N, C-alpha and C positions, 0 to 999 in steps of 0.2 A: 717427679716419681716415675715417669714415662722412662727417663735413663734406667733407672733400677730396675724396669719390668723386664728391659730389653738387657739389660749385662745379665741378668740374672738366667733369661732364657738361653742367653748363649752360652754362660757355663755350665749351666745343667745338660748340654750335648757335647759336651767334653771329658777324658775321664783324668783329665790335666789338672793340677790344684792351680786356685785361683790366685792365689796371692802369689804377687813374684817376690822368686828367694835371690840366691846368689849362682845356683848352677849356670855352669859355663854354658850351655843349651837352654834357651826357656822360650817355649812356644806359645805357652799357657796364657789364657785372658787375664787382665789386668781386674780384680774384684772390686767393681763400682758401686755394687750393689748399697753398700752403707751413706753413699752420696747421697744427700738431699736439693738436687739443683731446682732453680726455681722454674715455672712453667712459663711457656711463652710470653701468656698473657704477664705474667709476674716480671718477666723481662722487658717486655711491650712498654708497661708504666714508669719503668725505670727509666728508660732512654725518655719517657714525655718529662720524666720529673726533673731528667738533667736538662733539658733542654730550656728548664723555664728556673734553672738557678737564679739567684738574686745575688746580687753583690755587696759580699759583707763591707761593713762601715767603715775596717781601716786597712793600711795595707798589710800588715802584716796577718789579721783575719784572710785577706784575699789571696797570700801567699800559701796560706796553711790550705785555703779551697782546691789552689790549682795542685799541691802536692797531693792533696786527697785525692782527686781528679784522676791525676798520673798512677795512683796506686788502683783507683778502679780500672783505667785501661789494664795495668798488669793482671788484676784479680779475672779481668773478664777474658785475658788471652789463658788464663790458667783453664778457665772452666771450658773454654774452646776445645782445650787440648783434651779434656775429659772427654768431651762429647766428641770429637773425633774418633777418639780410641775404643768406644762404646758403638758408634756406628761400623767402623770397620768389624767389630767383633759380630755384630749384629748382622754384617755381611758373609759372616765364615772366613773372616781374612786373617792368616798366619800371620805372626812377624816376619820384617824384611821381605815380604811378598813382592816381587814386581811381576812386569808384564800388563795386560792389558786390562786386567781386574783393578789393578793399584791405577791406572791411569783413568781409568774410566772414576773412581772414587776421587782420586786424586782433582780431577774436574770439575768433580759436583763440588767437594771443597770450596776449589776457588770463586765458582760461582756464589756459592752462600756468603765466602769471604770479599765480594767484589774484586778478588784479582782471576790472573790467567790460570792454564792448566798446571803450569810449570812451580807458580806459586804455590798452589792448591797442594800440589806433589811434596812440594818442600814444608808445608804447613803439617801433612800427613804424618811425613817422617819424622819432624819435630815431637808432633806428641808423642808418638810412638816410642820415641826416646825419653822424652820426660816420663812419660806413666811407668814404663819398663827397668829403664837404666838409671836416670835422672832425677831420683826423689826430691835429694835438698835443695835440687836446683827446682824442680816443680811447686816444694814449699815457698823459696823465696819469692818465686813468680806469685803465686797466691797471696801472699801476705802486701805483694808490693813493694816489695824491696829491691826487684829487679826488673825493667823490661821483660818485654819477647824478644826483643833484638837481640838483649845480654844473654838470654837462654839459650840463642840461636848460636850465638859465639861458641857456648859451652858445649852444645851440643855437637857441632859443627868440627870443634876441633880434638872431640873425640869419638868421631862417627866410625873411624877405620881399626877403633881398637874393641879386642873380645868384650863380651859382655862383661863377665867379672873385673877385666880392668876399667871400664868406664863407669861399673858403679865405683871402684876404688876412688878413680879420680873424682866422683862425687862428693866422695865421704872425705875424702882429705881437702877438697875447698873450704876453708873456714868462713867464719862470717864475714871476714874484713874483705869478701871479694866485691859486697854487695858496694862497696862504694869505688870501686874502680871505672873505669872509664873503656872506651871498647878496643883500644889497643892497648893498655895495660893488662885488663882482662885475657885479653889474647896470648900475650907472651906469658902469663899467669899458668894458664892451663896448657899451653905447649911445653912449659917447663918439667910441668909435675907428666905429663905424658911422655915426653924423651925419658925424663928419670926412671918411669914404671915399668917403660918399654923401647929400652935404647935398640934394642934386637930389631924391633920393627918398623922404626923411624925411617932407615936408610928405604925400607921398603916403599913407605909411603913418599917419600921423597921421588923415589924413580915414578911411582903411580901418576903425581902430581904435576909431573913435566910432560907424561901424556895426554895431559890435558889442556895443552898450550892452544891459545888460539887468539884469535884478533874478533873484534864484533865492532859494528859503529851503532850509534845511535844519536838520533837528532835532539840537540838541546834548544832547537827554535831560534827564531831571529836569525837566521842566515848560518846557523853553527853546526858542529855537530862533533861527540866525542868519539876518538877512534881510542880503544882499550886493547892492550894485546898483554895474553899470561905468555911469558917466557920463562926462560932459565933464570934464576938470579945473576950469576954470572955474567949473563947477556944483556939483562938488566941492567947491571951496573955501567957495561962498557956502554951501552946506550946514555945512560945518563953523563958520563964523561965527556961522550962525544958531541952529545946536545951543549953540554956546557960551553965547552972548547967553542962550539961553533958560536954563542951568543957572545962570549968574552970577545974572541976576535972580531967579530961584527960592532961591537959597539967600541971597541979601542980604534979602530977606522973611521968611526964617526956616524956610522950605521944609524938614523934615526928612529928605527923600529926598537920597542921595549927588547930587552934580553929575550922575554916569552914567547915574544913574537915571531923573533928570528929563530927559535928554537923550534916552534909549533912550523915556520915557513922551512926550515930543513928538513924535519920529518917527510912534509909534502915531497919537497924535490928532491930524497935521497929514495924515497920509494919509486915516483913516478916519474923522475926525470925533466921535470915542467917547472919552470918558474911559476910562483903565486901569481903575479900580474898577466901570465898567458893565457888565453882561452885553453880550455880543457879537452884534448882530442878523443873524450869515450861519448858512449851513448849514453846519454840523461833523457828521459820520460819529464816535460815538462808540460803539464796540463794548463790549459790557460785558454778563454773565452778570446773570440774574433775581436771583439769589442775592445778588450782592454789589448791587446796586438797593436792595434789600429789609435790606440790613445782615445777611444769616447768611452770608456769605463776604467774604471779603479776596481774593479772585482777581483782579488789576488787570485793567483794562480796556485798550482802544487806541484810537488815532485814528490811521487808515490813512494812509500816508503819512508820521507823524509820530512814530510809538512807542508805547510803553507808558505807561498812566497808574495811576498808585496809586488804590485801590479808595474811599477817602477822597474822594482829588479828584475820583473820577467824578462819587458822589454828592454831590457840592456845585455841580459842573457842571449836573447832571440838576434838582439841588433848583434852583438860581439860573435857568435857561432856563424851568423850568415855573412858575417864580413871574411869569415875565416872559410867561406863553404863547407862548413860543417853542419848547416843545420837543415832538418827534414820536417817538414810541416804534414802530419795527419788529422785528417777531417774525424771528430767524434762527436756525431751528433747528441745531444742532450736536447730534452724538452726544456722549455724556459722556465715552466711553472712552476717546478721542482728539482730540476737539475739533475734527475735521472738519466743514466744513459739510455738511449734507443736500442730495445731487445735485440737479440740476433738469434734465428733458431739454427739446427741443425736436426740432420738423422740419425746421427751416427751418436755411438752411445759414450764416445771418446769425445770431447771438448775441440775443435779443431782450432790450430794455433791463431787465429784471427780472432773467436770468438774468447778463448781463453784469455788472451792479451786483452780483449773490451772488460771482462769482469773484472781482471786485477786492477787495472786501472778506476772503474767504476768504485772497487773496495778498498783503493786506497794503498793497495800493496801490505795490508796489515791484516792478520787475521780476524776473522769476520763472528768470530768467539767475544761475546761478552766480556770486557776487563782483558782479554788478551793482546797482548802488542807483539806477539813474535812476528817474523815476516810472512807472509801467504809460500808456501810451498807446493799447494798442490789446489787444482781446479777440479771439485768436485760437486755433483749432484744433491741439491738440497733433499728432494725424494727421492731415493736412490732409483735408478734405473730399471732393477730388476723389481721396483715397486710400479712400475709403469710413470715413472718421472722423467720426464723430455731432457732432452739434450739442448736447454737455450738458455739467454741470460736470466729469465727470472728464474730458472729452477738452476741456476748454478750459482755458488761462491768459492770464494778465497778461503782456504785455511793452512794453518801449520799443520804439520804432519802429526802430531799430537793429538790436535781436537778432531783432524779425519778419519783418524784410527778409533777414538771414543765416540763419536758418533755414529760408528756400526756395532757397538757393544748392547749388550740386551737390555732394555729399559728405557733408551735414548730414541726419542723420535721427534723430526723438524719439517716443518713445512714452509713454503713461501707464503706471504701475502698475495691476494688477489686485488689490492686493491690501489687506487691512484697514487702516484705520491715514490718518494726517493724507494729504493728496494727493500724488503723488512722479510726475515728469516725470524720464526719463533721455534723455539726450544724446551722440548720436557723433558727433565730429567727422570731418570730411576727413582727418584723420592718425591716425583709430582711436582716438582717444583715447576714454573715457566716462567723463561728467559724470553727478550726481544731482541733484535739487531738489528740496525738501520745504516745502510750505507750512506759513507758520506756525501754531502752535495758536489755538485761539479760545478766549475766555477763559471757560472753563465752570466750573464748580464739581463737583467731582466727591468729595469727601472722605465726605457722606454715604451715596453710593450706589457705592461701590466696590468692593462684594461683588456687584454685578448682573450677570448677562449683559450682553455689547452690549444686545439686542434688549430686556431688561427696562431698563436704561440711558436706551436711547432713549425710551421708552415712559415712564418717569417725568419725562424731560424734556419728553416734549409735553405729559401731563398738569398739569406745574408753569407750562408756559408758557402754558395755556388761559384 
């Protein structure tokens, strides 16, 4: 009922009609006053009920339970879309609004949904599309006929269309689309889009090519995924070249698998290096002195990529040292909690050494909860204009989006003053509180576990001297 009140209050503040029609430009809010969504207490009770679900006596009924729960997930996503649009309308936002206010709300949505700000922004855009332009898709989602991911496929493939054409695509899709997989559904929607807007297809292809890029994501266990978005004809040429390299190596008796040869070929042709050779580029490996000496199996880490087993740390260091490419830098950490020792500065800008210490402490990943974007900016938790010092305790590494959002009205952050790992608490405009804790540094403490914090710190300094 709170949702209905918010929607009604927002609708009364504009002269535009509430219901969504098929006009080319429609910035009016969606009429949500007739929707009667459950209260927060009802939803929490449902969560508790689902947590204690009983297993049905037969396999047939168990499968039916799993299917019903899948529909519950989809219906929940539809309800979240309705609530998201209601929140946007209560903030006075108009359709397709961009800029810092939209980024701020996207970050709030992301926090509420346990995801990063970019995912929150996508969820905001999806909700906007479902409520305004894709009502049939929203109905299918609310019934549990499709998943949120399938609804996102339809929204993504129609995002460049004018509103009236987007609604036409939504009407054109018949009920059979609910049985399609992601690839089949994507192809179906594209076919409809190209038929309805053949003239705009070339322009969309051109814009898509402007978004070409390369990303790197850690997969754990010492591997990473390198993904490239390139022109389709270039992708075809890359695939043919790699297939040819794999076939030639296998025909020559190479013991590597075809896929391994293709992966190694990518590395060699981009870097000019053989995959068995040491890498002559700067890689930060954070590892304790005990691990390097073989006295501990405490894992190390490569900031931005992840945890590295102790044996691999020693191997990497030995290879780099043998090639005269290793540089060891001392980063003093308190053994009791693994937090890096603070450094202070009188400047409002973080000096390079202090900024690097914060980046290593925060693991090269944005400190905002559930945000997995890389750190791009080192900034004050409590702003310098509000008296916040330029120090490790009052510094944090953030992505560009999160650093901009924290300056928006209604956002407030402060560092913890207690002992232990570095902590930051954030208050959102909706008065929700979220905490962030820095990852522990790889320090071995087993042999020093009985000492006080001061004794542990002194012992570590002596060890590193």
